[in-house]
DSSP file (Angstrom, degrees, kcal/mol; ACC not computed):
  #  RESIDUE AA STRUCTURE BP1 BP2  ACC     N-H-->O    O-->H-N    N-H-->O    O-->H-N    TCO  KAPPA ALPHA  PHI   PSI    X-CA   Y-CA   Z-CA
    1    1 A M     >        0   0    0      0, 0.0     4,-1.9     0, 0.0     5,-0.1   0.000 360.0 360.0 360.0 -38.5  -68.0    4.1  -20.7
    2    2 A L  H  >  +     0   0    0      1,-0.2     4,-2.4     2,-0.2     5,-0.2   0.872 360.0  53.8 -65.3 -37.8  -65.3    3.1  -23.3
    3    3 A K  H  > S+     0   0    0      1,-0.2     4,-2.4     2,-0.2    -1,-0.2   0.903 107.8  50.3 -63.8 -40.1  -64.1    6.6  -23.5
    4    4 A N  H  > S+     0   0    0      2,-0.2     4,-2.0     1,-0.2    -2,-0.2   0.892 110.9  48.8 -65.4 -39.6  -63.7    6.8  -19.8
    5    5 A T  H  X S+     0   0    0     -4,-1.9     4,-1.8     2,-0.2    -2,-0.2   0.922 112.7  47.1 -67.2 -44.0  -61.7    3.6  -19.7
    6    6 A I  H  X S+     0   0    0     -4,-2.4     4,-1.5     1,-0.2    -2,-0.2   0.898 112.2  50.5 -65.2 -40.3  -59.4    4.8  -22.6
    7    7 A A  H  X S+     0   0    0     -4,-2.4     4,-1.7     1,-0.2    -1,-0.2   0.865 107.3  54.8 -65.0 -36.5  -58.9    8.1  -20.9
    8    8 A F  H  < S+     0   0    0     -4,-2.0    -1,-0.2     1,-0.2    -2,-0.2   0.914 111.4  43.4 -63.9 -42.6  -58.0    6.4  -17.6
    9    9 A F  H  < S+     0   0    0     -4,-1.8    -1,-0.2     1,-0.2    -2,-0.2   0.736 110.9  56.3 -76.6 -22.1  -55.3    4.4  -19.3
   10   10 A K  H  < S+     0   0    0     -4,-1.5    -1,-0.2    -5,-0.2    -2,-0.2   0.838  93.8  74.7 -79.8 -32.8  -54.0    7.3  -21.3
   11   11 A K  S  < S-     0   0    0     -4,-1.7     2,-0.1    -5,-0.1     0, 0.0  -0.556 100.8 -94.5 -81.2 147.0  -53.3    9.6  -18.3
   12   12 A P        -     0   0    0      0, 0.0     2,-0.9     0, 0.0    -1,-0.1  -0.347  33.0-133.3 -63.3 132.3  -50.3    8.7  -16.3
   13   13 A N    >>  -     0   0    0      1,-0.2     4,-2.1    -4,-0.2     3,-0.8  -0.778  16.0-165.8 -90.2 107.5  -51.2    6.6  -13.4
   14   14 A L  H 3> S+     0   0    0     -2,-0.9     4,-2.1     1,-0.3    -1,-0.2   0.856  85.0  57.3 -63.2 -37.8  -49.4    8.1  -10.4
   15   15 A W  H 34 S+     0   0    0      1,-0.2    -1,-0.3     2,-0.2    -2,-0.0   0.760 112.2  41.3 -69.1 -23.8  -49.9    5.1   -8.2
   16   16 A L  H <> S+     0   0    0     -3,-0.8     4,-0.9     2,-0.1    -1,-0.2   0.829 116.9  45.6 -90.0 -36.5  -48.1    2.8  -10.6
   17   17 A S  H  X S+     0   0    0     -4,-2.1     4,-2.6     1,-0.2     5,-0.2   0.772 101.3  67.0 -81.1 -25.4  -45.2    5.2  -11.6
   18   18 A L  H  X S+     0   0    0     -4,-2.1     4,-2.6    -5,-0.2     5,-0.2   0.933 102.6  44.3 -63.4 -47.8  -44.4    6.3   -8.0
   19   19 A P  H  > S+     0   0    0      0, 0.0     4,-2.5     0, 0.0    -1,-0.2   0.890 114.5  50.7 -64.2 -36.4  -43.1    2.9   -6.9
   20   20 A V  H  X S+     0   0    0     -4,-0.9     4,-2.2     2,-0.2    -2,-0.2   0.924 112.1  47.0 -65.9 -42.7  -41.1    2.5  -10.2
   21   21 A L  H  X S+     0   0    0     -4,-2.6     4,-2.2     2,-0.2    -1,-0.2   0.916 112.6  49.3 -63.2 -44.1  -39.6    5.9   -9.7
   22   22 A L  H  X S+     0   0    0     -4,-2.6     4,-2.4     1,-0.2    -2,-0.2   0.895 109.9  51.9 -61.8 -40.8  -38.7    5.1   -6.1
   23   23 A L  H  X S+     0   0    0     -4,-2.5     4,-2.4     2,-0.2    -2,-0.2   0.902 109.2  49.7 -62.9 -42.1  -37.2    1.8   -7.2
   24   24 A L  H  X S+     0   0    0     -4,-2.2     4,-2.3     2,-0.2    -2,-0.2   0.897 110.4  50.0 -64.4 -40.7  -35.0    3.6   -9.7
   25   25 A V  H  X S+     0   0    0     -4,-2.2     4,-2.5     2,-0.2    -2,-0.2   0.923 111.8  48.1 -63.8 -43.9  -33.9    6.2   -7.2
   26   26 A L  H  X S+     0   0    0     -4,-2.4     4,-2.7     2,-0.2     5,-0.3   0.894 110.4  51.8 -64.0 -39.8  -33.0    3.4   -4.7
   27   27 A I  H  X S+     0   0    0     -4,-2.4     4,-2.1     1,-0.2    -1,-0.2   0.924 111.6  46.8 -62.7 -44.2  -31.1    1.5   -7.4
   28   28 A C  H  X S+     0   0    0     -4,-2.3     4,-2.1     2,-0.2    -2,-0.2   0.913 113.1  49.6 -63.1 -43.1  -29.1    4.6   -8.3
   29   29 A F  H  X S+     0   0    0     -4,-2.5     4,-1.9     1,-0.2    -2,-0.2   0.946 114.5  42.3 -62.2 -50.3  -28.3    5.3   -4.7
   30   30 A F  H  X S+     0   0    0     -4,-2.7     4,-2.4     1,-0.2    -1,-0.2   0.814 110.7  57.0 -71.0 -29.0  -27.1    1.8   -3.8
   31   31 A S  H  X S+     0   0    0     -4,-2.1     4,-2.4    -5,-0.3    -1,-0.2   0.918 107.2  49.4 -64.4 -42.2  -25.2    1.5   -7.1
   32   32 A G  H  X S+     0   0    0     -4,-2.1     4,-2.4     2,-0.2    -2,-0.2   0.906 110.7  50.1 -62.0 -41.7  -23.3    4.6   -6.0
   33   33 A L  H  X S+     0   0    0     -4,-1.9     4,-2.4     1,-0.2    -2,-0.2   0.915 111.0  48.9 -62.6 -42.8  -22.6    3.2   -2.6
   34   34 A I  H  X S+     0   0    0     -4,-2.4     4,-2.4     2,-0.2    -2,-0.2   0.908 111.4  49.3 -64.6 -42.1  -21.3   -0.1   -4.2
   35   35 A I  H  X S+     0   0    0     -4,-2.4     4,-2.3     2,-0.2    -2,-0.2   0.921 112.2  47.7 -64.7 -43.6  -19.0    1.8   -6.6
   36   36 A R  H  X S+     0   0    0     -4,-2.4     4,-2.2     1,-0.2    -2,-0.2   0.909 112.6  49.5 -63.0 -41.3  -17.6    3.9   -3.8
   37   37 A T  H  X S+     0   0    0     -4,-2.4     4,-2.2     2,-0.2    -2,-0.2   0.900 110.3  50.3 -64.7 -40.9  -17.0    0.9   -1.6
   38   38 A Y  H  X S+     0   0    0     -4,-2.4     4,-2.3     2,-0.2    -1,-0.2   0.897 110.2  49.6 -65.5 -40.4  -15.3   -1.0   -4.4
   39   39 A K  H  X S+     0   0    0     -4,-2.3     4,-2.2     2,-0.2    -1,-0.2   0.898 110.5  50.9 -65.4 -39.4  -13.0    2.0   -5.1
   40   40 A G  H  X S+     0   0    0     -4,-2.2     4,-2.3     2,-0.2    -2,-0.2   0.895 108.9  51.6 -62.5 -40.1  -12.2    2.1   -1.4
   41   41 A L  H  X S+     0   0    0     -4,-2.2     4,-2.4     2,-0.2    -2,-0.2   0.910 108.6  50.7 -62.9 -42.8  -11.4   -1.6   -1.5
   42   42 A E  H  X S+     0   0    0     -4,-2.3     4,-2.3     2,-0.2    -2,-0.2   0.906 110.1  50.5 -61.9 -41.3   -9.1   -1.1   -4.4
   43   43 A N  H  X S+     0   0    0     -4,-2.2     4,-2.3     1,-0.2    -2,-0.2   0.916 111.1  47.9 -62.7 -43.1   -7.3    1.7   -2.6
   44   44 A F  H  X S+     0   0    0     -4,-2.3     4,-2.4     1,-0.2    -2,-0.2   0.880 110.9  51.3 -66.6 -37.1   -6.8   -0.4    0.5
   45   45 A Q  H  X S+     0   0    0     -4,-2.4     4,-2.1     2,-0.2    -1,-0.2   0.903 110.7  48.2 -66.4 -40.4   -5.5   -3.4   -1.5
   46   46 A A  H  X S+     0   0    0     -4,-2.3     4,-2.1     2,-0.2    -2,-0.2   0.912 112.8  48.4 -64.9 -41.6   -3.0   -1.2   -3.3
   47   47 A R  H  X S+     0   0    0     -4,-2.3     4,-2.5     1,-0.2    -2,-0.2   0.898 109.4  53.1 -64.7 -39.6   -1.9    0.3    0.1
   48   48 A E  H  X S+     0   0    0     -4,-2.4     4,-2.4     1,-0.2    -2,-0.2   0.906 108.5  49.8 -62.4 -41.5   -1.6   -3.3    1.5
   49   49 A Q  H  X S+     0   0    0     -4,-2.1     4,-2.1     2,-0.2    -1,-0.2   0.911 111.0  49.1 -64.0 -42.1    0.7   -4.3   -1.4
   50   50 A R  H  X S+     0   0    0     -4,-2.1     4,-2.3     1,-0.2    -2,-0.2   0.916 112.8  47.7 -62.7 -42.3    2.9   -1.2   -0.9
   51   51 A L  H  X S+     0   0    0     -4,-2.5     4,-2.3     1,-0.2    -2,-0.2   0.877 110.2  51.7 -68.2 -37.0    3.1   -1.9    2.9
   52   52 A E  H  X S+     0   0    0     -4,-2.4     4,-2.3     2,-0.2    -1,-0.2   0.891 109.7  50.6 -65.1 -38.2    3.9   -5.6    2.3
   53   53 A Q  H  X S+     0   0    0     -4,-2.1     4,-2.3     2,-0.2    -2,-0.2   0.918 110.8  48.2 -64.5 -43.5    6.7   -4.6   -0.1
   54   54 A R  H  X S+     0   0    0     -4,-2.3     4,-2.4     1,-0.2    -2,-0.2   0.884 110.3  52.6 -64.0 -37.2    8.1   -2.2    2.5
   55   55 A L  H  X S+     0   0    0     -4,-2.3     4,-2.6     2,-0.2    -2,-0.2   0.920 108.8  49.3 -64.4 -43.5    7.9   -5.0    5.1
   56   56 A L  H  X S+     0   0    0     -4,-2.3     4,-2.4     2,-0.2    -2,-0.2   0.913 111.7  49.2 -61.6 -42.5    9.9   -7.4    2.9
   57   57 A E  H  X S+     0   0    0     -4,-2.3     4,-2.4     1,-0.2    -2,-0.2   0.908 111.9  48.4 -62.7 -42.1   12.5   -4.7    2.2
   58   58 A A  H  X S+     0   0    0     -4,-2.4     4,-2.4     2,-0.2    -2,-0.2   0.894 111.2  50.2 -65.9 -39.8   12.8   -4.0    6.0
   59   59 A E  H  X S+     0   0    0     -4,-2.6     4,-2.3     2,-0.2    -2,-0.2   0.910 111.3  48.6 -64.6 -41.6   13.1   -7.8    6.7
   60   60 A N  H  X S+     0   0    0     -4,-2.4     4,-2.3     2,-0.2    -2,-0.2   0.911 111.9  48.7 -65.0 -41.8   15.8   -8.2    4.1
   61   61 A E  H  X S+     0   0    0     -4,-2.4     4,-2.5     1,-0.2     5,-0.2   0.901 110.6  51.5 -63.7 -40.3   17.7   -5.2    5.5
   62   62 A F  H  X S+     0   0    0     -4,-2.4     4,-2.5     2,-0.2    -2,-0.2   0.912 109.5  49.9 -62.5 -42.4   17.4   -6.6    9.0
   63   63 A K  H  X S+     0   0    0     -4,-2.3     4,-2.4     2,-0.2    -2,-0.2   0.908 111.1  49.2 -63.5 -41.8   18.8  -10.0    7.9
   64   64 A R  H  X S+     0   0    0     -4,-2.3     4,-2.2     2,-0.2    -2,-0.2   0.932 114.1  45.1 -62.4 -45.3   21.7   -8.3    6.2
   65   65 A K  H  X S+     0   0    0     -4,-2.5     4,-2.5     1,-0.2    -2,-0.2   0.866 112.0  52.2 -67.7 -35.4   22.5   -6.2    9.2
   66   66 A E  H  X S+     0   0    0     -4,-2.5     4,-2.5    -5,-0.2    -1,-0.2   0.909 110.3  48.0 -66.4 -41.5   22.1   -9.2   11.5
   67   67 A A  H  X S+     0   0    0     -4,-2.4     4,-2.3     2,-0.2    -2,-0.2   0.896 112.1  50.4 -64.9 -39.6   24.5  -11.2    9.4
   68   68 A Y  H  X S+     0   0    0     -4,-2.2     4,-2.3     2,-0.2    -2,-0.2   0.921 112.0  47.0 -62.7 -45.0   27.0   -8.3    9.4
   69   69 A M  H  X S+     0   0    0     -4,-2.5     4,-2.1     2,-0.2    -2,-0.2   0.905 111.7  50.7 -64.5 -41.9   26.7   -8.0   13.2
   70   70 A K  H  X S+     0   0    0     -4,-2.5     4,-2.0     1,-0.2     5,-0.2   0.904 110.8  49.3 -62.7 -41.1   27.2  -11.8   13.6
   71   71 A R  H  X S+     0   0    0     -4,-2.3     4,-2.7     1,-0.2     8,-0.3   0.887 109.0  52.7 -67.0 -38.1   30.2  -11.7   11.4
   72   72 A L  H  < S+     0   0    0     -4,-2.3    -1,-0.2     1,-0.2    -2,-0.2   0.897 113.5  43.9 -61.8 -39.1   31.7   -8.8   13.4
   73   73 A L  H  < S+     0   0    0     -4,-2.1    -2,-0.2    -5,-0.1    -1,-0.2   0.804 124.7  32.0 -76.2 -29.8   31.2  -10.7   16.7
   74   74 A E  H  < S+     0   0    0     -4,-2.0     2,-0.7     1,-0.2    -2,-0.2   0.759 108.2  63.5-102.8 -27.7   32.5  -14.1   15.4
   75   75 A D     X  -     0   0    0     -4,-2.7     4,-2.1    -5,-0.2    -1,-0.2  -0.862  54.7-173.9-108.2 106.1   35.2  -13.3   12.8
   76   76 A N  H  > S+     0   0    0     -2,-0.7     4,-2.5     1,-0.2     5,-0.2   0.850  85.4  54.0 -69.0 -34.7   38.2  -11.4   14.3
   77   77 A E  H  > S+     0   0    0      2,-0.2     4,-2.5     1,-0.2    -1,-0.2   0.912 109.8  47.7 -65.5 -41.7   39.9  -10.8   11.0
   78   78 A F  H  > S+     0   0    0      2,-0.2     4,-2.6     1,-0.2    -2,-0.2   0.916 111.4  51.0 -63.7 -42.7   36.7   -9.2    9.6
   79   79 A L  H  X S+     0   0    0     -4,-2.1     4,-2.5    -8,-0.3    -2,-0.2   0.914 111.2  48.2 -60.9 -43.7   36.4   -7.1   12.7
   80   80 A E  H  X S+     0   0    0     -4,-2.5     4,-2.3     2,-0.2    -2,-0.2   0.917 111.5  49.3 -64.2 -43.3   40.0   -5.9   12.4
   81   81 A R  H  X S+     0   0    0     -4,-2.5     4,-2.6     2,-0.2     5,-0.2   0.914 112.6  47.7 -63.0 -42.4   39.6   -5.1    8.7
   82   82 A V  H  X>S+     0   0    0     -4,-2.6     4,-2.8     1,-0.2     5,-0.7   0.914 111.6  50.5 -64.8 -42.2   36.4   -3.1    9.4
   83   83 A A  H  X5S+     0   0    0     -4,-2.5     6,-1.6    -5,-0.2     4,-1.1   0.885 113.2  46.3 -64.1 -38.3   38.1   -1.2   12.2
   84   84 A R  H  X5S+     0   0    0     -4,-2.3     4,-0.8     4,-0.2    -2,-0.2   0.931 118.6  40.2 -68.6 -45.7   41.1   -0.4   10.0
   85   85 A Q  H  <5S+     0   0    0     -4,-2.6    -2,-0.2    -5,-0.2    -3,-0.2   0.951 127.0  28.4 -71.1 -49.7   39.0    0.7    7.0
   86   86 A R  H  <5S+     0   0    0     -4,-2.8    -3,-0.2    -5,-0.2    -2,-0.1   0.865 132.5  29.4 -85.0 -36.8   36.2    2.6    8.8
   87   87 A L  H  <<S-     0   0    0     -4,-1.1    -3,-0.2    -5,-0.7    -2,-0.1   0.585  96.9-124.8-103.3 -11.2   37.8    3.9   11.9
   88   88 A G     <  +     0   0    0     -4,-0.8    -4,-0.2    -5,-0.5    -3,-0.1   0.770  49.6 164.6  74.7  25.3   41.4    4.2   10.7
   89   89 A Y        +     0   0    0     -6,-1.6     2,-0.3    -9,-0.1    -1,-0.2  -0.388  10.3 178.4 -74.2 154.3   42.8    2.0   13.5
   90   90 A A        -     0   0    0     -2,-0.1     6,-0.0     4,-0.1    -1,-0.0  -0.966  34.3 -94.2-148.3 162.4   46.3    0.7   13.3
   91   91 A H    >   -     0   0    0     -2,-0.3     3,-1.8     1,-0.1     0, 0.0  -0.426  45.9-106.2 -73.4 158.2   48.7   -1.5   15.3
   92   92 A P  T 3  S+     0   0    0      0, 0.0    -1,-0.1     0, 0.0     0, 0.0   0.807 118.4  47.8 -58.6 -31.1   51.1    0.5   17.5
   93   93 A D  T 3  S+     0   0    0      2,-0.1     2,-0.3     0, 0.0    -2,-0.0   0.333  95.2  96.7 -94.6   8.9   54.1   -0.2   15.3
   94   94 A E    <   -     0   0    0     -3,-1.8     2,-0.4     2,-0.0    -4,-0.1  -0.664  63.1-141.1 -98.7 153.6   52.4    0.7   12.0
   95   95 A L        -     0   0    0     -2,-0.3     2,-0.5     2,-0.0    -4,-0.1  -0.937  13.8-150.2-109.9 134.9   52.5    4.0   10.1
   96   96 A L        -     0   0    0     -2,-0.4     2,-0.5    -6,-0.0    -6,-0.0  -0.890   4.6-160.3-106.8 134.1   49.4    5.3    8.4
   97   97 A F        -     0   0    0     -2,-0.5     2,-0.5     2,-0.0    -2,-0.0  -0.957   6.8-165.0-111.1 127.7   49.5    7.4    5.3
   98   98 A R        -     0   0    0     -2,-0.5     2,-0.3     0, 0.0    -2,-0.0  -0.953   3.3-165.6-116.8 128.5   46.4    9.5    4.5
   99   99 A F        -     0   0    0     -2,-0.5     2,-0.1     1,-0.0    -2,-0.0  -0.840  24.2-110.9-111.8 147.7   46.0   11.0    1.1
  100  100 A S        -     0   0    0     -2,-0.3    -1,-0.0     1,-0.1     0, 0.0  -0.375  24.4-121.2 -73.8 158.3   43.5   13.7    0.1
  101  101 A E              0   0    0      1,-0.2    -1,-0.1    -2,-0.1    -2,-0.0   0.594 360.0 360.0 -75.5 -12.3   40.6   12.7   -2.1
  102  102 A E              0   0    0      0, 0.0    -1,-0.2     0, 0.0    -2,-0.0   0.470 360.0 360.0 -74.1 360.0   41.7   15.3   -4.8
């Protein structure tokens, strides 16, 4: 009887090792899912930071252009200077000299 008991404990017990094996497989599977999800979260956070930076740049550019437009509408001297520089406008009694860039 003692030999039978010792033999029973020496051979692998399938009923005991199967749940442990199943548990290990489940742990590996869910660990992989968690790691993939965490990497996806990191990617989304990095993308969010890039988009927020672009939004700040766009807002700053909009504010600069809005201030420029407001100044064009309200400041006649500024409007005249811009028209002369960019469009080459002149008063009727003025002569314009244009030089080549070379």
